[in-house]
C-alpha positions, 0 to 999 in steps of 0.5 A: 302939311294939308295941300289942296286936293289937285296938288294932293291927288297928283301927287298921290297919282305918283306915289300910287303909280309907282307902287303899281310898277312895283306890284307887277315886279311882285313887290309889296311895300310894308312900311308905307307912311309919309315919312317914307315919301319923298318930294322933289322941288319939282313936286314928283313923289317918290316911295323909298325903304321898300321892304325894310319893315318885313317880320317874321310871321311867327314873331309873338304879340308882345315882341311886335309890340316892342318893335321901334317901327309903329307902322309895321306894327300897324300892318300886323295889327290890320292884318290879324284884324281882317284876316289877310295874310302878309305881304297881302298887297291890299294892305299897301293899298290901305295905308295908300288911303292913310297917306292920301287921308294925311296930304288932304286933312293934315292929320293921320287918320290912325290915333298915335299911341305907344301903348301895346295893346291899343297898337295891336287893337282892331278898335284903332281902324274902327275909330278912324273918323271918316274923311268927309267928317274930318273935313267936310269941304273936300270934294267927293271926287277924292273922299271917294278914293280915300274911302275905298282905299280904306275899307276895313273889309280887304274885298272891298278895298282896291284890289290892286294899285292900278285900280287906285290909281285909275280912280285918282286920274278920274278925280284929278281930271274932276279937279282940273274941270272945277268939280269941287262938289263935297259929299255929305258926311255919314257915321260909316264913311260909306254913304254916297260912295256909289253915287259918287263913284257913278258920277266919276264914271259918267265923267269919264265916259261923257261921248262915248257911245254903245250900240245894244243889239237886244230883241227884249224890250225889258232888256233894252230898257235895262241896257239904256239905263245902266249904260246911260247912268255911266255916261254912255250914249246909247244906241238899240237895235233888235237886228243884229245884221241891221247893226253890222250894217250900221257899222259897215256904213260908218265904223264910227257910229258907236265906240263899242257893240254889244251883242246879247244872244239870250233872245236872238240866239246864234245869229248874234254869234254869227254877226259878232264874228262877221264884224271882226272878219270884215275890214270895215269893221274888224277894229270896232271892239264888241262884246257878245253875251251868252246865256247860261244855256248858251255857254257852249257857243263860246267855242264858235265866237272868234275872239281877240283883244277887240272881241270878247265874250261875257257869260251870264249871269252878270250884273249891270256893274260888271257889264259896264266894267267889261265894256270900260275894259274893252274900250281901255284895251282898245286905246292902248292898242290904237296909241302902239 
């Protein structure tokens, strides 16, 4: 049955949240399929039959192909095709993507067959029709999640159920706000993925402000563009002491502050530490960036749940992720 995007996304969020809890307990499922998802009369989805698909890793291809549980064979075929070990949680994530694909389109992504060779063939996974081709009307904020979950390369999939859950919640918020823009279809199912994720992150970070403490003009511009792209409001200052002074006057001037010690030197470390020691500013999330030659200063930084060090070299994407994780951690601390 084909579901409306918001209904499917809310239901999928519940499923993935359950998988995230199981993963934290050291469990994988190994039999994720539509038949193992039960939906209550209130629309709450639950996963059943944990672990019933476990097999001996020494089983032969011939014997495996004769097993009655088709999804069990699918797991083994996927893991052999991608070179990952049995019980890799990313295999569960692939088949979570398959369930979401089925909910959104009304059709399974993997071709159904009883042929032994085809069931074990990598080609079945290569032949999956990208979801934005299967239904070009689907909103991009949901196709991005399906595409990432179903990447054949395990390193490009979500690396944990929690990261998939986070993107599902972003998608749900976008759908609730009326965002139904579709993504242009492509032959490999990956076109527009980065752009759409950037758009989703922009919505997630809307209203947030980050203060950048940086003395180099080119780096200032790089930070400004990089954080604005993700939806942040960006404040820039060259003087660490001035940044500290602004937070002392108004701790809400920005949601987070980033000190780059690369050109500023030890003064950045000193002001980073003072920020955490001052009663007026100790709750402000802060990141300290250290150049390769400054890694030894890591020992001088006073760190806690709101104050972290990030060591260069680092990409803009990694830096944004560090800021977002710091803000998410701070939100959890405040809500306790």
